[in-house]
Residue, then its C-alpha position, 0 to 999 in steps of 0.5 A: m472478512y476473515i474471522y479468527d478461529q481458536y488456533d489463530q487467537r491462541i497463536v496471537d495471544e501466545r506471541v503477546a505473552q512471549f514478547r512481553d517476557q522478552t521486553r521485560r528481560y531486555l529492560a532488565g538488562e538480561l538481553s543485549d540490544a543485538e539479542f533484542l533486535p531480531l525479537r522486536l523486529q519479528n513483532g513489528l517494532y522499530v527503533q526510529r529517530l525520536a521514538p520506537m515505531l510500531r507497525i500493525a498488520v492489516p491483512y490486505g487492507l481490511l478492517s472491521s469497525t471494532q478494529v478501527r475503534k481499537l486503533a483509535h483507543i490505542t492511538r489515544h492512550y499509547d501514542k500522540g493521538y494519531a496513526h499513519v497509513s503506510t504504503r503496505q496498507n498497514i497502520q503505524l504508530n510513531w510514538p509508542v513507549l517501549e515498555e508499553v508495546p506488549d500492552i498495545l499488542a495485547e489490545l490488538a490481540s483482543v480484536q484479532m489484530h497483531a504486528i507479526q511479520t510487519s518487519g524482519n526478513c520474512i514474508r510481509n503483509t500481502t496486499t491487493d486492490q482496495f476495491a477487491g470484491v466490489a470493483a466493476d472491473e474485477r474478474e474474481d474477488p482476490r481476497p480469499w487468495c490473499e487470505i490463503i497466502r496469509q495463513w500459509s506464510t504467517l510464521h512459516p518456519e522455512f521462510a522466517f529468516l529469508p535473505r531479505k524482506f519479501k512482499i507479495a501483491v495480488c490483482a484480479s481486475e482490469q486495472d492494476r490497483a495493487a502495483i504487482h509489477a513492483h513486488d517480489i512476487g506479483v500475482e494476477l488472476l486472469p483467464n487462459a485461452a479456454g476462459e478458465l481463471g488462473f494465475k499469472v505470476l511475476v517475480g523479481g520486482g521491487l524498488g529501493r536501491t535497485p528498482v526493477i519491474g518484475s518479470v513473468v515467471c509463469e504465464w498461467l497457473e492453475k489455482r490449486h497450485l498457487l501455494t506449491y508454486l509460491e513455495a518453489i519460488l521462495r525455496v529457490y530464493n532462500q537457497h540462492g539469495r545473497r546473505d553477505n550484503k543486504y543491499k544485494a539480498r533481494i530476490k530482484i538481484l537474484v533474478k537479474a544475476m541468474g537471468v529470468e530464464a534460468f531462474r524460471d528453470a530453477v523454480e520449475a525444478e523445485w516445483a517438480q518436487l512440490r507439485d501435487g504435494p501437501s500444499t496443493l489447494t483442494e476445492d474444500e480449502v478454497a471454498r473455506a477461504k471464500s466463505f469468509f468473503t460473501s457479499p453483504p446484504y445489499a439493498d435492491i436499488d433502482g440504479e438508474a433512479a439513484r444515479e439521476a437523484l445523485a446527478a441532481r444533488a451534485a448539480a445543486d451543490p458543486i462542492f459535493g459534485n467535485w467530491l462525488t466525481r473524484n472520490t467515489h468509484p463504480h461498484r458491481v452492485p447497482g445503486y452503490r458506490a465505493v468511497t475513498i476518504s482522502l487522508k491528504a488535506t493540506g497541512i496534514a502529513p499524508g496518510d495521518i489520521t487522528d483518533r477522533q477521525l478513526d472513531l468517526l470512520a468506525d461510526l460511518a462504516d457501521s452506518y454506511s458500509f456494513g461495518e467495514l473499512r479498508t486502507t489503500h497503498q496510496q495512504n487513504m481509506v475506503l468505504a467500499d459499500v455505500e448506497e448512492t442515496a446516502l452519499y450526500g449525508l456521508w459527504q457532509r459528515l466527512q467534510k465536518a471532520g476534515l476528511a472530504t478533500a476531493n483530490i483522489g488521483y490528482l497531484t495533491d493525493l501524493i504518496c509520502c513516507p514519514g522521512g527524516d522527521y521520524c525515520s532513522l534511515a532517511n537522508a532528508k525530510s519528506i513531510p515538509v516537501a509534501e506540505a509545500i507542494q500541497a500548499r502551492f497547488e491548492d487550486l482544485d480547478y487547476l488540479y482537475d485540469l491537469g488530470p490524473l497525476e501521481l507524485n510520490i516522495s521518499g526520504c531515502m533510497n529504501a523507497c517507502g514512498h514509491h518515488h520510482i513508480g511515480h509519474i513524478g518522483i522525489l527522492g531525498v538525498d544527502k549532499k555533504g550533510a545537506e538535504f537535497y532532492q532528486v526528481s524523476l519522471g515517467g514512473s508508473q505502477s499500473k500494467d504499463a509499469a515503468i521506473g522513472k528517469i532521473l531529471g538531473p542534478s538535485f535541488s534544495q528543499d525550497a526549490i521543489p515547489d518551483v520545480v514541480e510548477n515548471l514540470l507542470a507548466t511544461f506538460v500543459s504547454l506540450r499536451q495534446g487534447d486530454e492527454t495525461f501527464l504520463q501520456t505526454y511524457n511518454r510521447v515527448g520524452i524527458e528532454p523538454f522537461k529538463e530544459r525548462v526546469y534547469a533553464k529556470a534554475d539557472 
């Protein structure tokens, strides 16, 4: 992973000192709420419904065991003993005390972490595939490119006050695990006709009040031009994006208003001034970035023998076998697997993890995965480099800690924002809805029979729970002061990305488990062979689901 140099550390330390003084002045009454607002947002600090919320940057989801132990310490001493993994692969604290936030930032700085640009109208955390560097279907490791984007975008003076927040995701695999079509800019590493790897660039994706699937602005771009092309896009947006209405300020609105062809022409005109300029990537600079992401010292393992032993162990212990099948993933190195640690146990808010569990995961990372952990945009965590011979022992330790729920990719592995329990923007609670669905569908055999199914829940139109691109999406809405829930179907975050269609009138909170049950029953009755929920929906459309749900509601 990337290691800070003296300049990185100095920047972060100076930012901590600066914010400490700003906080002191605010608490002393020398800064008004309006004056303090942009200062705290630039340091990841929100004022939520019950307490401040601090969002901690986790660049492209990568964490060392040392950093995870520090997060455990911070949640234990400055919060209520748990943290939350967000859909941008960041870590959130929901109960920090304002006076202690500078101390938290100082603690983070001591392990090369910060909260810079996790909020505000700037370029946010660049995200990527949680299996980057180890995925069997990967064309190239995207992490060096994410790091190049991170270094370019952090504290970039021209893009510190954009019309609205800005999000970039990078994908380099056959399967899109980074949801690049739902980002302001999506970047995909892929070959041209000559087999040379470069970048396909999408622009204008995003969720929120106006959900849009991104459009291709460049079919293929030489690697050395990545930053100059991104800069051209950002300049067009910075110059022409709306600033009079925050609901119409995202780049997706600009692309839609101009049309993708006109937007592409504007980007190309801007790029003509930047191409081959100072931000052009040299071979030395790319090599420098790649030098931080070398392979760990993998053991020389007989992959076939390891798989046979693992299959025998799984057959002898079916509970372990279920976890092995659902929560481990192919690795490019024989004899290894990547392990997804589910943070979706029933009765626990999705994405939440305790200080003790964080400490344990740090220990497990050191013991099993070269001291490294990853966060995912599905609000789970990953040990990316586990020897297959060690999987059973790892599973036993995870099971004791309540971290071995075998549901990755299934219904109860749902995405859920903090909702009305925490967020001041929310129209409705999300966590109780998630818990009710998890409780209703605890039968793992039933979940496995349903097959892969993504259910996403948001407490408001800001769509932090990505409800628009869930196979089943649930959105909290306000109806005359009461909390109701709108359901959508058919969303997808993969390469066949789609925005879900609204089923019909909204439902009460108590009705949602029954609604989901009726949707699933309709799917089961209509599926052909091994069709997934999304495949069945795409074949039959929304009407059969609507008829079943509202007939039952009546």
